[in-house]
N, C-alpha and C positions, 0 to 999 in steps of 0.2 A: 673714423667717421661711419655713420650709417650708410648702408648701400641704398642706391636709388634705382628705380626702374621707371623708364619714361615710355609712354605709348601715345601715338597720335590718335586723336579722337575729334569729335565735333561738339560744339556748344551753341545751341540755337542757330544751327546751320552754318556756323563759322568754324574754321580750323582751330583746334586747341590741343593741349597736351595734358595727359593724366600722369602725374608724377607720384609714385608710391615709394615710401621710405621703409626700409627693412633693417632689422638688426644685423649686425655683422661689421664688415669693413676690414681694413688692413691695420689693426691696432698695433701689431708688432712693427710694421713698417713705419707707422707714424711715430712710435716711440723712438725708433732708430733715427729718424729724421730730426726729431726734437733734440736728441742727444747731440747729433752732429752740428746742428745749428748753434747750440750753446757752446760747443767746443770751438767753433769757428768765430764766435762772437757776432754772428749774422742774425741780428734780432728780427729782421724782416722775413727771414725764412723759417721762423719758428712755427711749426704746424699747430693749428688749433687742436684742442683736446678732442678725443673721440666723443660723439654724442649718441644718445639713444635715438631710435627712429622717430619717436614722438618729439623729442627735443630738436632734432634736425628739421622736422616739419615746421615747428614753431619758429625756429631761427630763420628759415627762408621767408616765412610770412613777415617777420619783423624787418628783415633786410629789404624786402620788396616795399613795404610801407615807408620805411625810412628814406629809401632812394626816391620813391615816388614823391614824397614831401619836398625833396630837393629839386624836383622837376626832371629827374632822369627818366628815360624810357625803360620801363620794366614791364613784365607780363602782368596783365590784370588777374587778380585772384577771383576766378569765376565760381569756384566751389572749394570749401575748406573742410577738411576732416582731420581727425587726430593724427593720422599717418598718411594722408593723401591730399593732394591739391590738384585742382583742374585749373590750368593756366592758359591765358590767351596766347596766341601765336604772334611772334614778332618778326617772322620771316627767316630766311636762310642766315647761316652764321657768316661772320666776317672771314673766317678761315676758308669757307667754301667759296666766297666771292673772290678772295685772293688767288686761290688755286685755279679758278676758272678764268682769270684775267690774263690774257697773253701779252698785253702791252705793258712794258716795264714802268713807264711813267704813270699809267693808270693804277697799276698795282701799288706803286709808292704812294699815290694819293689816297688809296684805300687804307694803307697802314697809318698814314698821317691822320686820316679822319678818325680812326679808332683811338689814336693817341690823344687827339684833341678832345674827344668825348670823355675819356678818362680824366683828362686835365680839368674839364668843366665840372665833373663830379668832385674832384679834389678841391677846386677853388671854393666850393660851397661847404667844405668840411666833411665830405663823404668819402667812402672807400668801398671797394667791391669784395667779393669772396675769393675768386680765382680769376684774375683778369687775363686769361688766355684768349687768343683770337677765336677759339671755338666757343667761348662763352660770351662773345659779343655778337650781335645780330646786325644785319643791314637790310633796311626796307625803306624804299622811297628816299634814299639818301640820308636816312636817320639811323644812328647807332643805338642799339638797345643792349640790355644786360640781362643774362639768364644764369641759371645754376648758382643760386645765392644761399645755399644751405650752410655755409661757413660764415662765422663772424670773427675775423681776425682781431677786431677791436676789443674782444674779451680778454686777450692775453698780451697785447702789445699796444704801444702808443699810437696816436693818430699818424705821426710821421712815419713810423715803421710800417703801418698798414698801407699807407699811400705808396711808400717805397716798394712794398711787396707787389702792389698792383703793377708798378712800372717794371719791376724785375720779371714778373710772370709774362707781361705783355711783350717785353723785349725777347724773352726766350721763345715765345710762340710765333713771333713775326720775322725773326732773322732770316729764316729760310726763304721767305717770299721776296727778299731783296738780295739774295745771294748772288744774283747775276748783275748786281750794280755795286761794285766795290765802294765802300765808304758811305753809301747812301743811308744804311740803317744807323750807323754811328752818328751821322750828321743829324738825322731826325731826333735821335735821343739827346744829343748834345744841345740842340736848340730848345728842346723841351725842358731839360734840366736847368738851363740858365734862367728859366722863369719860375721855378718852383721854390718854396721856402728852403732856407739853408739846411734845416734839420732833415728834410726829405732828401735833399741832394747828398748830405753827409751819410745817410743810411744807405743810399744806393752805392756811393763810392766805397763805403766800408765793406759791403757785401761783395762788390766786384773785386776788391783787393783780396778778400778772404778766399775767393773761389778761383783766383787766377792760376793757381797750380793745376787746375783741371784742364786748362786749355791745350797743352801739348798732348796729353794722352787722348783727350776727346777728339782732337783734330786727326789723330791717326786712324780713327774708325770712321765708318760711313754712317749714313742714316741719321738717327736721332742724336747720336753722340757728336757728329760733326755740327749739327744744328746748335747744340749746347755750346760748342767751341765758338761758333760764329756769334752767338748772343753774348757770351762773356767777353769776346774781343770788342764788340760794339760798346758794351757797358763800360769796359775799361777805358776805351778811347773817349767816350762821352763824358766820363767822370773826371778827366784830367783838368 
């Protein structure tokens, strides 16, 4: 993917973000991830092909317009250039809100709020780019979506793209409910019971393909343990 640089700015006296797209990115890593996803049969983890800076900029515009048409909360396009966008501010990220929330019940409610917002987009036939908690925002109780320079729908089915959203969201939120055993899996299980069969099958297939990672990941701390927690939740939710 093209690299991006984001700087805080103002637009007509209001907070905004200037996003610049540059050539480069981790092409070898993306190629390796695509190879691994194919070997595992995990369609939902197939990384989109690397884009030029200009193409990534156009893709983000397209994704924003498509999601806005569905009624999703996305950044307003304040200024558009060939390799640069000025975007409206949607407030702090959901990840920041979860990290700052000391109350376990309130933190669980935040994770549920994000999951429901993703579900609302899916119910209307949409999908996101990378549905990590850091790419969801929270302002006035409303969830928004940012960092939309990838379009998974160009290389995978709608069911796989929606499953990808759920997999990424599960991975990025497991740590916020680590102090509540079973809570993360319960949220995912309840959500998966209401999604189309093909989406649930994609999630279950990926969870099975990656289950071998749980023991080694659990042995390490930090991010590796978070991966193990997410995979355990997905495996439990997919049964």
